[in-house]
C-alpha positions as CSV (number, residue, x, y, z in Angstrom):
1,M,0.0,0.0,0.0
2,K,1.3,3.4,-0.9
3,S,0.7,6.8,0.7
4,T,1.0,9.1,-2.3
5,L,-1.6,10.3,-4.8
6,D,-0.2,9.5,-8.3
7,F,-1.8,11.0,-11.4
8,I,-1.0,13.1,-14.5
9,L,-1.9,16.7,-15.1
10,N,-1.7,17.9,-18.7
11,G,1.1,15.5,-19.4
12,E,3.0,16.1,-16.1
13,R,3.4,13.1,-13.7
14,L,2.6,14.1,-10.1
15,S,2.9,12.3,-6.8
16,L,1.3,14.2,-4.0
17,A,1.9,13.3,-0.3
18,D,0.8,16.4,1.6
19,E,-2.5,17.4,-0.1
20,N,-5.9,17.0,1.4
21,P,-7.5,14.3,-0.8
22,T,-11.0,15.6,-0.1
23,R,-10.2,19.0,-1.6
24,T,-12.1,19.6,-4.8
25,L,-10.2,19.4,-8.1
26,L,-11.4,22.9,-9.0
27,T,-9.9,24.7,-6.0
28,W,-6.7,22.7,-6.2
29,L,-6.3,23.6,-9.9
30,R,-6.9,27.3,-9.3
31,E,-5.2,27.8,-6.0
32,R,-2.4,25.3,-6.0
33,R,-1.5,25.2,-9.7
34,G,-2.7,28.6,-11.0
35,L,-4.7,27.0,-13.7
36,T,-7.6,29.5,-13.7
37,G,-9.1,28.6,-17.0
38,T,-11.3,26.2,-15.1
39,K,-14.1,28.4,-13.7
40,E,-16.4,28.1,-10.7
41,G,-20.0,28.9,-11.6
42,C,-22.4,26.9,-9.4
43,A,-20.1,24.7,-7.3
44,E,-22.7,21.9,-7.5
45,G,-22.1,20.3,-10.9
46,D,-24.9,22.1,-12.8
47,C,-23.4,24.7,-15.0
48,G,-20.4,23.1,-16.6
49,A,-18.1,26.1,-16.3
50,C,-15.6,23.9,-14.4
51,T,-15.6,21.0,-16.9
52,V,-12.3,19.2,-17.3
53,V,-11.6,15.9,-19.0
54,L,-10.3,12.7,-17.2
55,A,-8.4,10.2,-19.3
56,Q,-8.1,6.7,-18.0
57,L,-7.5,3.1,-19.1
58,D,-10.5,0.8,-18.7
59,A,-10.2,-2.9,-17.5
60,A,-9.4,-4.0,-21.0
61,G,-6.7,-1.3,-21.4
62,R,-8.7,0.9,-23.7
63,L,-8.3,4.7,-23.4
64,E,-11.4,6.6,-22.2
65,Y,-12.1,10.3,-22.0
66,L,-14.6,11.5,-19.4
67,P,-15.9,15.0,-19.1
68,V,-16.3,15.8,-15.4
69,N,-17.3,18.6,-13.1
70,A,-14.1,19.7,-11.3
71,C,-16.1,21.6,-8.7
72,I,-17.5,18.4,-7.0
73,L,-14.7,15.9,-7.7
74,C,-12.3,15.1,-4.9
75,I,-8.6,15.0,-5.9
76,G,-8.3,11.7,-4.1
77,A,-10.4,10.2,-7.0
78,L,-7.7,11.1,-9.5
79,E,-5.4,8.2,-8.7
80,G,-4.2,6.5,-11.9
81,R,-5.8,9.0,-14.2
82,E,-4.8,12.1,-16.3
83,V,-6.5,15.4,-15.8
84,I,-6.7,17.6,-18.9
85,T,-7.6,21.2,-18.5
86,V,-8.2,23.9,-21.1
87,E,-4.5,25.0,-20.6
88,G,-3.5,21.5,-21.6
89,L,-4.9,21.8,-25.1
90,K,-2.4,23.1,-27.7
91,S,-4.2,24.6,-30.7
92,H,-6.7,21.8,-30.7
93,P,-9.4,21.7,-33.5
94,V,-12.1,22.4,-30.9
95,Q,-10.4,25.7,-30.0
96,Q,-10.1,26.6,-33.7
97,A,-13.7,25.7,-34.4
98,M,-14.9,27.8,-31.5
99,V,-13.1,30.8,-33.1
100,D,-14.3,30.0,-36.6
101,C,-17.9,29.7,-35.5
102,H,-17.9,32.6,-33.1
103,G,-18.8,30.3,-30.2
104,S,-17.7,32.7,-27.4
105,Q,-18.9,36.1,-26.2
106,C,-18.2,37.0,-22.6
107,G,-16.0,33.9,-22.4
108,F,-16.7,32.8,-18.8
109,C,-18.4,29.5,-19.9
110,T,-16.1,29.0,-22.9
111,P,-13.4,26.8,-21.3
112,G,-16.1,24.4,-20.0
113,F,-17.6,24.2,-23.4
114,V,-14.2,23.6,-25.0
115,M,-13.5,20.7,-22.7
116,A,-17.0,19.2,-23.1
117,L,-16.5,19.3,-26.9
118,Y,-12.9,17.9,-26.5
119,A,-14.4,14.8,-24.8
120,Y,-17.0,14.6,-27.5
121,C,-14.4,14.6,-30.2
122,K,-12.2,12.1,-28.4
123,S,-15.0,9.6,-27.9
124,S,-15.2,6.7,-30.4
125,E,-18.9,6.4,-29.7
126,P,-20.0,9.9,-28.9
127,V,-23.4,10.8,-27.4
128,P,-25.5,13.2,-29.5
129,L,-23.9,16.6,-29.7
130,T,-26.8,18.3,-28.0
131,D,-26.3,15.9,-25.1
132,A,-22.6,16.5,-25.0
133,I,-23.1,20.2,-24.1
134,A,-26.4,19.8,-22.2
135,G,-24.5,20.2,-18.9
136,N,-22.9,23.5,-20.0
137,L,-24.8,26.7,-19.5
138,C,-24.2,29.8,-21.6
139,R,-26.0,33.1,-20.8
140,C,-25.0,35.2,-23.8
141,T,-23.6,33.5,-26.9
142,G,-26.5,31.1,-27.6
143,Y,-26.0,27.5,-28.4
144,R,-26.2,27.5,-32.2
145,P,-22.6,28.6,-32.8
146,I,-21.3,26.3,-30.1
147,L,-23.2,23.3,-31.8
148,E,-21.7,24.4,-35.1
149,A,-18.3,24.4,-33.5
150,G,-18.7,20.9,-32.2
151,E,-19.6,19.6,-35.7
152,R,-16.7,21.6,-37.3
153,A,-14.2,20.3,-34.7
154,R,-14.7,16.7,-35.7
155,R,-14.2,17.6,-39.3
156,L,-11.0,19.5,-38.5
157,A,-9.4,16.7,-36.5
158,D,-6.3,15.1,-37.9
159,P,-6.5,11.4,-37.3
160,K,-2.8,10.9,-37.2
161,A,-2.2,13.7,-34.7
162,E,-5.0,12.4,-32.5
163,A,-3.7,8.8,-32.6
164,A,-0.2,10.0,-31.7
165,E,-1.6,12.0,-28.8
166,D,-3.7,9.0,-27.6
167,G,-0.7,6.7,-27.8
168,A,1.5,9.0,-25.7
169,R,-1.3,9.4,-23.2
170,R,-1.9,5.6,-23.0
171,A,1.8,5.1,-22.3
172,R,1.8,7.7,-19.5
173,L,-1.2,6.1,-17.9
174,A,0.1,2.6,-18.1
175,A,3.3,3.7,-16.3
176,L,1.4,4.9,-13.2
177,P,1.5,2.6,-10.2
178,R,-1.6,0.4,-9.7
179,E,-1.7,0.0,-5.9
180,T,-4.1,0.4,-3.1
181,T,-3.6,4.0,-1.7
182,Q,-4.2,5.6,1.6
183,L,-3.5,9.3,2.0
184,G,-4.5,10.4,5.4
185,G,-8.0,9.2,6.1
186,F,-8.7,8.7,2.3
187,F,-8.7,5.0,1.4
188,N,-8.6,4.1,-2.3
189,P,-8.7,0.2,-2.5
190,L,-8.5,-2.1,-5.4
191,T,-10.5,-5.1,-4.0
192,V,-13.8,-5.5,-2.2
193,D,-12.0,-7.4,0.6
194,E,-9.8,-4.3,1.2
195,L,-12.9,-2.1,1.2
196,A,-14.8,-4.3,3.6
197,G,-11.8,-4.5,5.9
198,F,-11.4,-0.7,6.0
199,L,-15.1,-0.1,6.7
200,A,-15.1,-2.7,9.4
201,A,-12.3,-0.8,11.1
202,H,-13.7,2.6,10.3
203,P,-17.6,2.2,10.3
204,Q,-18.2,5.9,10.3
205,A,-16.2,6.5,7.1
206,A,-18.0,8.2,4.2
207,I,-18.3,6.0,1.2
208,L,-17.5,8.0,-2.0
209,A,-18.3,6.9,-5.5
210,G,-18.8,9.6,-8.1
211,G,-19.3,12.4,-5.7
212,T,-22.2,13.9,-7.6
213,D,-24.1,14.0,-4.3
214,A,-21.3,13.9,-1.8
215,G,-19.3,16.7,-3.5
216,L,-22.0,19.1,-2.3
217,W,-21.2,18.1,1.3
218,I,-17.9,19.8,0.7
219,T,-18.9,22.8,-1.5
220,K,-22.3,23.7,0.0
221,Q,-22.3,22.3,3.6
222,H,-18.6,23.0,4.1
223,R,-18.1,19.6,5.8
224,D,-14.7,18.2,6.5
225,L,-14.5,14.5,5.6
226,H,-11.9,13.0,7.8
227,E,-12.4,9.3,6.8
228,V,-13.4,8.4,3.2
229,A,-13.6,5.0,1.4
230,Y,-13.5,5.6,-2.3
231,V,-15.0,2.7,-4.3
232,G,-14.2,3.9,-7.9
233,R,-11.3,1.4,-8.4
234,V,-12.7,-1.6,-6.6
235,S,-12.7,-4.2,-9.4
236,E,-15.5,-6.4,-8.1
237,L,-17.8,-3.3,-7.8
238,K,-17.2,-2.5,-11.5
239,D,-18.9,-5.7,-12.7
240,L,-22.1,-5.4,-14.8
241,R,-23.8,-8.7,-15.4
242,D,-26.7,-9.2,-17.9
243,N,-28.6,-12.4,-17.9
244,A,-32.0,-13.6,-19.1
245,L,-33.8,-12.5,-15.9
246,E,-32.0,-9.4,-14.5
247,L,-29.2,-6.9,-14.6
248,E,-26.7,-7.0,-11.7
249,I,-25.0,-3.6,-11.5
250,G,-21.9,-3.2,-9.3
251,A,-21.9,-0.3,-6.9
252,A,-19.0,1.4,-8.8
253,V,-20.6,1.2,-12.2
254,T,-21.3,4.7,-13.5
255,Y,-24.5,5.8,-15.2
256,A,-22.5,6.1,-18.5
257,E,-21.3,2.5,-18.1
258,A,-24.7,1.2,-17.3
259,F,-26.7,3.3,-19.7
260,D,-27.0,0.9,-22.6
261,A,-28.0,-2.0,-20.4
262,L,-30.6,0.0,-18.5
263,A,-31.9,1.7,-21.6
264,G,-32.2,-1.8,-23.1
265,L,-34.8,-2.7,-20.5
266,H,-37.2,0.0,-21.8
267,P,-36.7,3.3,-23.8
268,D,-38.3,5.3,-21.0
269,I,-35.5,4.3,-18.7
270,G,-32.9,5.6,-21.1
271,E,-34.7,8.8,-21.5
272,L,-34.9,9.2,-17.7
273,L,-31.1,8.6,-17.4
274,R,-30.4,11.2,-20.1
275,R,-32.4,13.8,-18.1
276,L,-31.2,12.7,-14.7
277,G,-27.9,14.4,-15.3
278,A,-25.5,15.7,-17.9
279,V,-22.7,13.7,-19.4
280,Q,-20.4,15.1,-16.7
281,V,-22.7,13.6,-14.0
282,R,-23.3,10.3,-15.9
283,A,-19.5,9.9,-16.3
284,T,-18.9,9.7,-12.5
285,G,-22.3,9.2,-10.8
286,T,-23.5,5.7,-9.9
287,L,-26.8,4.0,-9.4
288,A,-25.8,2.7,-6.0
289,G,-24.7,6.1,-4.9
290,N,-28.1,7.6,-5.9
291,I,-29.8,4.9,-3.8
292,A,-27.5,5.2,-0.8
293,N,-27.9,9.0,-0.8
294,G,-31.6,8.4,-0.3
295,S,-33.0,11.7,-1.6
296,P,-36.8,11.5,-1.8
297,I,-36.4,13.1,-5.3
298,G,-33.7,10.8,-6.6
299,D,-34.8,9.8,-10.1
300,S,-33.5,6.2,-10.3
301,M,-35.4,4.9,-7.3
302,P,-39.0,5.0,-8.7
303,V,-37.9,2.9,-11.7
304,L,-36.1,0.4,-9.4
305,L,-39.1,0.2,-7.1
306,A,-41.5,-0.4,-10.0
307,L,-39.2,-3.2,-11.3
308,N,-38.9,-4.8,-7.8
309,S,-35.2,-4.3,-7.6
310,T,-33.1,-5.7,-4.8
311,L,-29.7,-4.6,-3.2
312,V,-26.8,-6.9,-2.4
313,L,-25.3,-5.6,0.9
314,Q,-22.0,-6.6,2.3
315,R,-20.4,-6.2,5.8
316,G,-17.0,-7.8,6.3
317,R,-17.3,-11.2,4.4
318,Q,-21.0,-11.5,5.1
319,S,-23.6,-10.5,2.5
320,R,-27.4,-10.2,2.4
321,E,-30.1,-9.2,-0.1
322,V,-32.7,-6.5,0.7
323,G,-35.5,-5.3,-1.5
324,L,-35.3,-1.6,-2.3
325,E,-38.8,-1.1,-1.0
326,D,-37.5,-2.3,2.4
327,F,-34.2,-0.3,2.3
328,Y,-35.4,3.1,3.5
329,T,-36.5,3.6,7.1
330,G,-37.0,7.4,7.0
331,Y,-35.8,10.6,5.4
332,R,-32.2,9.8,4.2
333,Q,-32.2,6.8,6.6
334,N,-31.8,3.1,5.7
335,V,-31.1,-0.3,7.0
336,L,-27.3,-0.3,6.4
337,Q,-25.5,-1.4,9.5
338,P,-22.1,0.2,10.6
339,G,-19.4,-0.9,8.2
340,E,-22.0,-2.3,5.6
341,F,-22.1,-1.1,2.0
342,I,-24.1,-1.7,-1.2
343,R,-22.2,-4.2,-3.3
344,A,-24.6,-4.4,-6.3
345,V,-28.1,-3.6,-7.5
346,R,-30.2,-6.3,-9.1
347,V,-32.8,-5.0,-11.6
348,P,-35.3,-7.5,-12.9
349,K,-36.2,-7.4,-16.6
350,L,-39.7,-6.7,-17.8
351,Q,-41.9,-9.7,-18.6
352,P,-43.3,-10.0,-22.2
353,G,-46.5,-8.1,-22.5
354,A,-45.9,-5.8,-19.6
355,R,-47.0,-2.2,-19.7
356,F,-44.4,0.2,-18.3
357,A,-43.7,4.0,-18.4
358,V,-41.6,6.5,-16.7
359,Y,-42.6,10.2,-16.2
360,K,-40.4,13.0,-14.9
361,L,-41.9,16.4,-14.2
362,S,-39.5,19.3,-13.6
363,K,-39.4,23.0,-14.3
364,R,-36.6,22.7,-16.8
365,F,-36.6,19.7,-19.2
366,D,-32.8,18.9,-19.0
367,Q,-30.6,18.8,-16.0
368,D,-33.3,19.6,-13.4
369,I,-34.5,18.0,-10.2
370,S,-37.9,16.4,-10.4
371,A,-41.0,17.8,-8.7
372,V,-42.6,14.4,-9.3
373,C,-41.1,11.2,-10.8
374,A,-43.2,8.2,-11.5
375,A,-42.5,4.7,-12.8
376,L,-45.6,2.6,-13.5
377,L,-45.7,-1.1,-14.3
378,V,-48.7,-3.4,-15.0
379,D,-48.3,-7.0,-16.2
380,A,-50.3,-10.2,-15.9
381,A,-49.1,-10.9,-12.4
382,K,-48.6,-7.6,-10.7
383,T,-49.1,-3.8,-10.5
384,R,-46.3,-1.7,-9.1
385,F,-46.2,2.1,-9.0
386,G,-43.0,3.8,-7.8
387,F,-42.9,7.5,-7.0
388,G,-40.4,10.1,-6.1
389,G,-41.1,13.6,-4.7
390,M,-44.2,12.4,-2.9
391,A,-42.9,11.4,0.5
392,A,-39.9,11.5,2.8
393,T,-38.5,8.6,0.8
394,P,-39.0,7.2,-2.7
395,A,-41.9,4.8,-2.2
396,R,-44.5,2.5,-3.8
397,A,-48.1,3.6,-4.0
398,R,-49.5,0.4,-2.5
399,K,-53.1,1.5,-2.1
400,A,-53.3,2.8,-5.7
401,E,-51.8,-0.4,-6.9
402,A,-54.5,-2.4,-5.2
403,A,-57.2,-0.1,-6.4
404,Y,-56.1,-0.1,-10.0
405,A,-58.0,-3.3,-10.7
406,E,-61.2,-1.4,-9.9
407,G,-60.5,1.3,-12.4
408,I,-58.3,4.3,-13.0
409,E,-60.3,6.7,-10.9
410,A,-60.3,4.3,-8.0
411,A,-56.5,4.2,-8.3
412,C,-56.3,8.0,-8.4
413,A,-58.5,8.4,-5.3
414,A,-56.4,5.8,-3.5
415,L,-53.2,7.8,-4.3
416,I,-54.4,10.5,-1.9
417,E,-54.3,7.9,0.9
418,D,-50.8,6.7,-0.2
419,F,-49.1,10.1,-0.1
420,K,-49.3,13.4,1.8
421,P,-46.6,15.4,-0.1
422,L,-44.9,18.6,1.1
423,S,-45.0,22.0,-0.5
424,D,-41.6,23.4,-1.3
425,Q,-39.8,25.6,-3.9
426,R,-40.2,23.0,-6.6
427,A,-44.0,22.3,-6.2
428,S,-46.9,22.6,-3.9
429,A,-48.5,19.6,-2.3
430,W,-51.6,20.2,-4.4
431,Y,-49.6,20.2,-7.6
432,R,-47.7,17.0,-6.7
433,I,-50.8,14.9,-5.9
434,T,-52.7,16.3,-8.8
435,A,-49.8,15.7,-11.2
436,A,-49.3,12.2,-9.8
437,Q,-53.0,11.4,-10.4
438,N,-52.7,12.7,-14.0
439,L,-49.6,10.7,-14.7
440,L,-51.6,7.6,-13.7
441,R,-54.3,8.7,-16.1
442,K,-51.8,9.2,-18.9
443,F,-50.3,5.7,-18.2
444,H,-53.8,4.1,-18.2
445,A,-54.6,5.9,-21.5
446,R,-51.2,4.6,-22.9
447,V,-49.9,8.2,-23.5
448,G,-46.1,8.1,-23.4
449,P,-43.9,10.6,-21.6
450,R,-42.8,12.3,-24.8
451,A,-46.2,12.4,-26.5
452,L,-46.4,16.2,-26.7
453,L,-42.8,16.6,-27.8
454,E,-43.3,14.1,-30.6
455,L,-46.4,15.7,-32.2
456,T,-45.8,16.7,-35.8
457,P,-46.8,20.2,-36.7
């Protein structure tokens, strides 16, 4: 085990022994390294002004480029990776395309857009261009010239130059040590046994995956995290198994890595994941992290509840399986025992002939927190309705499920008995219950979530 943090910054090999590993990458870049091209806008992973790119080798040795939000990423998670900031680009086609297409005005958001487009250009299987920049906000230029720049950048790219750059980067990454690391209280293991042993000895340690939720503990709550177990390099937690009956998704599998498998269950799930967070969030955030965080408005849980998903929990060498519907005991409270962690999420597949739909209501279509999220399933054997935003925890609407056999209006009336939602800045209690009833009616009428968006003029 080593006690240094080893990674690469814009081609420079670094080995840090005296840094606080829970410091955010954004503040470290700006204050320690003087790399001020990376901007702070929101400090919560919403605006994209802080976007940088992480290069890493996957389990098969392939080179990956991930756009990430530096404002909520702990530097302890950089082990074995390369950080590329806007200063690390040397007359790249993305920069030239932004100039050619007049993609910048005030310039504050420009470095983040450049890095998001750089990741887009570096990807062998890029997401749609509109998705690639959906996590970057611009207040003055407008998105048309930035989209044009993204299209132009891919045309300007020199394949030989890009291949040479990738080869040099792959060699740098391969030369980094691959060891379990502990820097202060920040533990970065390679195996699940090491993780379980650390948590047994430090049961109060925070478990960190992508940091898309936990990063806000640092930036918004100003919490000091003294003991942290980072799961991002634990090999067993990176497994994703797909069999005839279910998906088993390891706790360290990111949304981006699980996207195709989950979207393959039903198109509505893919659409929900696309709206759940931008590419920066999907590149680091995990399904297990969203579950463990336990927000009542977490978007993944209604889907998992409707599909009757279960969690594999581990403590030491012992494991047990718990249904997601039995996992939460109260607001952000759950059945995890000290030293116990989520090892995997098991998601059953839909049965032939099942009716299923997912609806997300939010003030902004992309990158916004839900006021109400609903996942609704009816097949020959069962009826299961999962809701978020309606109670202190994500929950099933059991009375509405039972009443659905009597008719849609009976189910809508029963929904009032299932939930007594709160009023807050996102929606009033009246809006939430009325909207939830109307989503049930849409589902019963077989109206899909995108019906209005797909109408032809």
